[in-house]
C-alpha positions in Angstrom: -53.0 -62.5 -139.6 -51.8 -59.2 -140.6 -55.1 -56.9 -141.7 -55.8 -54.3 -144.2 -58.1 -51.0 -143.7 -60.8 -52.5 -145.9 -61.4 -55.4 -143.8 -62.0 -53.5 -140.2 -64.6 -50.9 -138.7 -64.3 -48.9 -135.7 -66.5 -51.3 -132.9 -64.3 -54.4 -134.0 -62.5 -57.0 -131.7 -60.2 -59.1 -131.6 -59.7 -62.0 -128.5 -57.5 -64.2 -127.5 -56.4 -65.9 -124.4 -52.1 -65.3 -123.6 -51.8 -68.1 -121.0 -53.8 -70.3 -119.7 -53.0 -71.2 -115.9 -49.4 -69.0 -116.0 -46.8 -71.0 -114.0 -43.9 -69.9 -111.2 -40.9 -71.0 -113.6 -42.4 -68.8 -116.7 -41.9 -65.9 -113.9 -38.9 -66.9 -113.7 -37.8 -67.3 -116.9 -39.2 -63.8 -117.8 -36.8 -62.7 -114.8 -34.1 -64.0 -116.4 -35.0 -62.7 -120.1 -35.9 -59.2 -118.9 -32.8 -58.9 -116.2 -35.8 -57.7 -113.8 -34.7 -60.4 -110.7 -36.9 -57.7 -108.1 -37.6 -60.8 -105.2 -41.5 -60.0 -105.4 -41.3 -61.8 -108.9 -39.3 -64.9 -107.9 -38.7 -65.0 -103.7 -41.7 -66.7 -102.6 -40.3 -66.1 -99.0 -39.7 -62.3 -99.8 -42.7 -61.7 -101.6 -45.0 -63.6 -99.0 -43.0 -63.1 -95.7 -41.3 -60.0 -96.0 -43.8 -57.8 -98.6 -46.9 -59.4 -96.9 -47.8 -60.2 -100.4 -49.9 -63.7 -100.8 -47.2 -65.2 -103.4 -45.0 -64.1 -105.6 -46.4 -62.2 -109.3 -45.9 -61.4 -112.5 -43.4 -58.8 -113.5 -46.3 -55.7 -115.4 -44.0 -56.3 -118.6 -45.0 -59.7 -118.7 -48.4 -59.2 -118.6 -47.7 -55.7 -121.0 -45.6 -58.1 -123.3 -48.1 -61.2 -123.8 -50.9 -58.6 -124.2 -48.6 -57.0 -127.2 -48.8 -60.3 -129.3 -52.1 -60.1 -129.4 -51.9 -56.8 -131.1 -49.3 -58.2 -133.4 -50.9 -60.7 -134.3 -53.6 -58.9 -135.4 -51.6 -56.1 -137.4 -49.1 -57.9 -138.4 -45.5 -58.0 -137.1 -43.0 -54.2 -137.1 -46.5 -51.9 -137.8 -47.1 -51.2 -134.6 -46.1 -47.1 -134.2 -47.3 -46.8 -130.4 -48.7 -49.2 -127.5 -48.3 -48.2 -123.7 -50.9 -49.1 -120.8 -51.0 -49.2 -117.1 -51.0 -52.2 -115.0 -54.5 -52.2 -112.9 -53.8 -54.9 -110.8 -51.4 -57.5 -110.3 -50.5 -61.3 -112.5 -50.3 -64.7 -109.6 -49.3 -68.0 -110.9 -52.2 -70.0 -112.1 -53.6 -66.3 -113.2 -55.4 -67.3 -116.9 -55.3 -63.8 -119.1 -57.4 -62.6 -121.7 -57.0 -59.6 -124.0 -59.4 -57.8 -125.8 -58.1 -54.9 -128.8 -61.1 -53.3 -130.1 -60.4 -50.8 -133.3 -61.4 -47.3 -131.8 -60.3 -45.6 -135.2 -59.3 -45.6 -138.1 -57.3 -42.8 -139.7 -55.3 -41.6 -142.4 -51.2 -40.5 -141.5 -48.5 -39.3 -144.1 -51.0 -40.4 -147.0 -51.2 -44.5 -144.9 -54.3 -46.2 -143.2 -53.8 -46.1 -139.0 -55.6 -48.7 -136.9 -56.5 -46.7 -133.6 -57.2 -50.2 -130.7 -57.4 -49.8 -127.2 -56.7 -53.1 -125.4 -57.8 -54.8 -122.2 -56.6 -57.6 -120.3 -58.0 -59.8 -117.8 -57.7 -62.1 -115.2 -59.8 -65.4 -115.5 -62.2 -64.3 -112.6 -62.7 -61.0 -114.4 -60.4 -58.9 -113.1 -58.1 -55.8 -115.2 -54.6 -56.3 -114.8 -53.6 -54.4 -117.8 -55.4 -51.3 -119.7 -53.7 -49.4 -122.7 -54.1 -48.5 -126.2 -52.2 -48.6 -129.5 -51.7 -47.4 -133.1 -50.6 -49.2 -136.2 -49.7 -48.9 -139.8 -52.1 -50.9 -142.6 -52.1 -51.9 -145.5 -55.0 -50.3 -147.6 
């Protein structure tokens, strides 16, 4: 669903469940797709016995990528001008992640409408795991 500038207002929010019950298989599939085989994400024995974590955990970029899907679902493919953020907590197997994008501003850039968004992704317990911002071109 690509939105036009006329359909948006500051403070408007968009929410999506990005993943329900993240599996270890999904984490390993992301490792294969990204080429990031850090054993913290793929090797239970290393993650628990060597590194001292309770389990393997998801790549930060997996969380960011899933969060980005909400943004492109809202503004449309090929419209993001920028998207960045920070990873604020680990994402574990079994987590359910929900993202909320909020319209922060509507501006004009090079004669065309642009939406400024903040985005926050949380786990089922309400803990923030990713926080960021984005900007996207819109139709008038």
